[in-house]
C-alpha positions as CSV (number, residue, x, y, z in Angstrom):
1,M,134.8,198.7,-5.5
2,V,131.2,197.7,-6.4
3,A,129.7,198.0,-2.9
4,N,130.5,198.6,0.8
5,L,128.9,197.2,3.9
6,E,126.1,199.0,3.6
7,T,125.4,198.4,0.6
8,L,126.4,194.7,-0.7
9,T,123.4,193.3,0.5
10,D,121.5,194.9,-1.8
11,Y,124.4,194.1,-4.7
12,L,124.1,190.9,-3.4
13,L,120.8,189.9,-4.4
14,K,120.7,191.5,-7.5
15,S,124.2,189.8,-9.2
16,A,125.1,186.7,-10.1
17,T,127.6,185.5,-6.9
18,D,128.6,181.7,-6.5
19,E,130.9,182.5,-3.2
20,I,132.4,185.3,-1.2
21,L,136.0,185.3,0.9
22,F,136.4,187.3,4.1
23,S,139.8,188.4,4.5
24,I,139.4,190.5,7.7
25,P,142.2,192.3,9.4
26,S,142.3,190.6,12.8
27,N,141.4,194.7,14.9
28,V,138.3,194.5,12.8
29,K,134.8,193.2,14.2
30,I,133.3,190.3,11.9
31,P,130.4,192.0,10.2
32,Q,128.2,189.5,11.4
33,N,124.9,190.7,10.0
34,L,126.6,190.5,6.6
35,V,127.8,186.8,7.4
36,R,124.4,186.0,8.0
37,D,123.1,187.4,5.0
38,C,124.9,186.0,2.9
39,S,124.4,182.3,4.6
40,M,120.9,183.2,4.3
41,M,121.3,183.3,0.4
42,G,123.1,180.3,-0.1
43,I,125.9,181.8,-1.3
44,T,129.3,179.6,0.0
45,I,131.3,181.3,2.3
46,H,135.1,181.4,3.1
47,L,136.4,183.1,6.6
48,E,139.5,183.1,7.5
49,I,140.0,180.7,10.3
50,R,140.1,182.9,13.0
51,S,136.6,183.9,11.9
52,A,135.1,180.5,11.7
53,D,132.9,180.4,14.7
54,E,130.6,183.0,13.0
55,L,129.8,180.3,10.6
56,A,126.8,177.9,10.4
57,G,125.2,175.2,8.8
58,A,127.9,172.3,6.7
59,R,131.5,173.5,6.7
60,Y,135.5,172.6,6.2
61,E,138.7,174.1,6.5
62,E,140.4,174.4,3.0
63,N,143.4,177.1,1.5
64,I,142.5,179.5,-0.9
65,G,145.3,181.5,-2.4
66,G,147.4,181.0,0.7
67,I,144.6,182.1,3.1
68,S,143.4,179.1,5.4
69,V,139.5,179.3,5.7
70,M,136.9,177.6,6.6
71,T,134.1,177.4,4.1
72,S,130.7,177.3,4.6
73,Y,128.0,175.5,2.5
74,L,124.2,175.9,2.5
75,K,124.6,172.2,1.2
76,L,128.2,170.6,1.7
77,I,127.8,168.2,-2.4
78,T,131.0,166.5,-3.2
79,V,132.8,166.3,-6.6
80,G,131.5,163.0,-6.7
81,Q,127.5,163.4,-6.1
82,A,127.9,166.6,-8.5
83,F,129.3,164.2,-10.8
84,L,126.6,161.8,-10.7
85,K,123.7,164.2,-10.9
86,R,125.0,166.0,-14.1
87,A,125.5,162.4,-15.9
88,M,122.1,161.8,-14.6
89,D,120.7,165.1,-15.8
90,I,122.7,164.3,-19.4
91,A,120.8,161.0,-19.5
92,G,117.9,162.5,-18.7
93,G,117.8,165.3,-20.9
94,I,118.6,163.3,-24.5
95,V,115.4,160.8,-23.0
96,G,113.4,163.9,-22.9
97,L,114.4,165.5,-26.1
98,L,113.2,162.2,-27.8
99,I,110.0,161.8,-26.0
100,T,109.6,165.9,-26.5
101,G,110.3,165.2,-30.5
102,V,107.3,162.8,-30.8
103,F,105.1,165.2,-28.8
104,F,106.5,168.5,-31.4
105,L,104.6,166.5,-34.2
106,F,101.1,166.5,-32.4
107,V,101.3,169.5,-30.6
108,A,102.9,172.3,-32.8
109,P,100.2,172.2,-35.3
110,A,97.3,171.7,-32.6
111,I,99.1,175.6,-31.2
112,Y,99.1,176.7,-34.9
113,L,95.8,176.4,-35.8
114,S,94.3,176.9,-31.6
115,D,96.8,180.4,-32.3
116,P,98.8,180.7,-34.9
117,G,102.3,181.9,-34.2
118,P,105.6,180.6,-32.3
119,I,105.0,177.1,-31.5
120,F,108.1,177.6,-28.2
121,F,107.5,180.5,-26.1
122,G,111.5,181.4,-24.4
123,Q,111.1,183.9,-21.5
124,D,114.2,185.0,-19.3
125,R,114.5,183.6,-16.1
126,V,116.8,183.4,-12.9
127,G,119.1,180.5,-12.3
128,K,121.8,179.5,-9.9
129,N,123.0,182.2,-7.9
130,G,121.7,184.8,-10.3
131,R,122.3,183.7,-13.5
132,I,120.0,184.8,-16.3
133,F,118.9,182.1,-19.1
134,K,116.1,181.0,-21.2
135,L,113.7,178.7,-20.3
136,Y,111.7,177.4,-23.2
137,K,108.1,175.7,-23.2
138,F,105.8,174.3,-25.6
139,R,103.4,178.2,-26.1
140,S,100.3,177.5,-24.1
141,M,98.7,181.2,-24.0
142,Y,98.0,183.9,-26.2
143,Q,101.3,186.0,-27.7
144,D,100.3,189.0,-25.7
145,A,100.1,187.1,-22.3
146,E,103.5,188.9,-20.8
147,E,101.6,192.6,-22.2
148,R,98.4,191.6,-20.4
149,K,99.9,189.8,-16.6
150,A,99.8,193.5,-15.4
151,E,95.9,194.1,-15.6
152,L,95.4,190.9,-14.1
153,M,98.4,191.5,-10.9
154,E,94.6,192.6,-8.7
155,K,93.8,188.9,-9.4
156,N,96.9,187.4,-8.2
157,E,95.7,184.3,-5.6
158,M,99.5,183.7,-4.1
159,K,100.6,185.5,-1.5
160,G,104.4,187.0,-1.9
161,Q,106.6,187.6,-4.5
162,M,104.8,184.9,-7.0
163,F,102.1,184.9,-9.9
164,K,99.5,182.6,-10.0
165,I,95.7,182.6,-10.7
166,E,93.5,179.9,-11.5
167,N,91.4,180.9,-14.5
168,D,93.6,182.6,-16.5
169,P,92.2,184.4,-19.7
170,R,95.7,184.5,-21.0
171,I,96.2,180.7,-21.8
172,I,94.7,179.8,-25.0
173,G,91.1,178.1,-25.7
174,S,90.3,180.1,-22.0
175,G,87.8,182.0,-23.2
176,P,87.4,186.1,-21.9
177,D,86.8,185.1,-18.3
178,G,89.3,182.0,-18.5
179,T,87.1,179.6,-17.3
180,K,86.8,177.5,-20.7
181,H,89.2,174.6,-20.5
182,G,91.2,173.9,-24.0
183,L,94.2,173.4,-25.5
184,G,96.1,175.6,-23.7
185,H,94.6,174.0,-20.0
186,L,95.3,170.7,-21.7
187,L,99.0,171.3,-22.3
188,R,99.3,172.8,-18.6
189,A,97.5,170.2,-16.8
190,S,99.4,166.8,-18.3
191,S,103.1,169.4,-18.2
192,I,103.4,168.3,-21.8
193,D,104.5,172.4,-22.3
194,E,107.3,171.3,-19.9
195,L,109.1,169.2,-22.0
196,P,111.3,171.8,-24.0
197,Q,112.7,172.5,-21.0
198,F,115.0,168.8,-21.2
199,W,116.9,171.3,-23.7
200,N,117.6,173.7,-21.0
201,V,119.1,170.8,-18.5
202,L,120.7,169.3,-21.5
203,K,122.7,173.0,-22.1
204,G,123.6,172.5,-18.0
205,D,121.0,175.8,-17.2
206,M,118.9,173.7,-15.3
207,S,118.4,170.3,-13.7
208,L,116.0,167.1,-13.9
209,V,115.4,168.3,-10.2
210,G,115.8,171.7,-8.8
211,T,114.2,174.7,-7.4
212,R,111.4,176.2,-10.1
213,P,113.5,179.2,-12.2
214,P,112.0,182.8,-10.8
215,L,110.9,185.6,-13.7
216,I,113.4,188.7,-12.7
217,S,110.6,190.4,-11.8
218,E,109.9,188.2,-9.2
219,V,113.8,187.9,-7.9
220,S,113.5,191.8,-7.8
221,M,111.2,191.5,-4.6
222,Y,113.1,189.0,-2.7
223,N,114.2,189.5,0.6
224,S,117.8,187.7,1.6
225,Y,116.4,184.7,2.8
226,H,114.6,184.3,-0.3
227,R,118.1,184.3,-2.6
228,A,118.6,181.0,-0.9
229,R,116.4,179.2,-3.9
230,L,118.8,180.1,-6.1
231,S,121.8,178.7,-4.5
232,I,121.5,175.4,-7.0
233,K,120.3,174.8,-10.7
234,P,116.4,175.1,-11.0
235,G,114.6,171.7,-12.5
236,I,112.1,171.0,-14.4
237,T,110.2,169.5,-11.0
238,G,111.0,169.5,-7.5
239,L,110.1,168.8,-4.1
240,W,107.0,172.0,-4.1
241,Q,105.8,170.0,-7.5
242,V,105.7,166.7,-5.6
243,S,104.1,168.9,-2.5
244,G,100.6,169.7,-4.0
245,R,101.9,173.3,-6.2
246,S,98.2,174.0,-7.1
247,D,97.1,174.4,-3.4
248,I,100.2,176.2,-2.1
249,D,98.9,179.9,-2.2
250,D,102.0,181.5,0.0
251,F,105.3,181.8,-1.5
252,E,107.2,181.4,2.0
253,D,105.4,177.8,2.2
254,V,107.3,177.6,-1.1
255,V,111.0,179.0,-0.1
256,K,110.2,176.2,3.1
257,L,110.3,173.5,0.7
258,D,112.9,174.4,-1.9
259,T,115.0,175.2,1.5
260,Q,114.0,172.1,3.1
261,Y,115.1,170.3,-0.3
262,I,118.4,171.9,-0.5
263,Q,119.3,170.9,3.0
264,N,118.6,167.5,3.1
265,W,119.6,167.1,-1.0
266,S,120.4,163.6,-2.0
267,L,120.4,161.7,-5.0
268,G,118.2,159.1,-3.3
269,L,116.0,162.1,-2.7
270,D,116.2,163.3,-6.9
271,V,114.9,159.8,-7.6
272,K,112.2,160.0,-5.4
273,I,110.8,163.2,-7.0
274,L,111.1,162.3,-10.1
275,V,108.8,159.0,-9.2
276,K,106.2,160.6,-7.4
277,T,107.0,163.3,-10.8
278,V,105.3,160.8,-13.1
279,A,102.9,159.7,-10.4
280,V,101.5,163.5,-10.5
281,V,101.7,164.2,-14.0
282,F,99.7,161.0,-14.7
283,M,97.1,162.0,-12.2
284,R,96.9,165.7,-13.5
285,K,97.6,166.8,-9.8
286,G,99.5,169.9,-9.1
287,S,99.3,171.7,-12.5
288,R,96.7,174.5,-13.8
């Protein structure tokens, strides 16, 4: 036993959970609050047919372990659609890594000369349904950036469970007050620092398009409905990135955009976001 009715929501917020099957005797009342919380988190829910009216959103009937259930998804995606999305990720990941290799020839010596140390930056992030993976970038910050984050929290310009400041002194070449624009700002403004994430896409940790993968510390502060962002693979780009992310200063707006993307997902929407991303990168909008 890992949790009871009172502690299950907290457990789900902290664990990697894909699906939940509710098999409850007919004389026991359905825990409606728990079903609602799971639905808000984007977790796939299976309820015995007698309980089907409790479900919301896209749903269909199936059989699991001999039990007839009604299954509810935040967004129903077919096997064919999932295959095509993964195929697009693999193709994009291969092309992206070839482009990354070309940039590496110029970016690597520039980073080392500006701040001798690792060329790549790896950081634990939270992926689909709470799985932890290592996200990779070209390093655009000084090596002690993580240690210095605590002292900058009071300058956080983002409301809610996310950190962002415009003049960040941890960025390479930014100066003591963070106002100078050196190599680190160039890598971030052009999104060149994101290129190594094509390796994450090829591995299957990420997708070309999705929600941005949060930090473990950020997820620890999530409310149940925030967890819906984790119901799909995180992406290199997404609806938030092409909606002027630098102008968004409230985490709740990020959640709304991510939920909107998940609920309205289609391959066509992914292609549209990818095209917009290219335009945003070339116009250097949305990145800091």
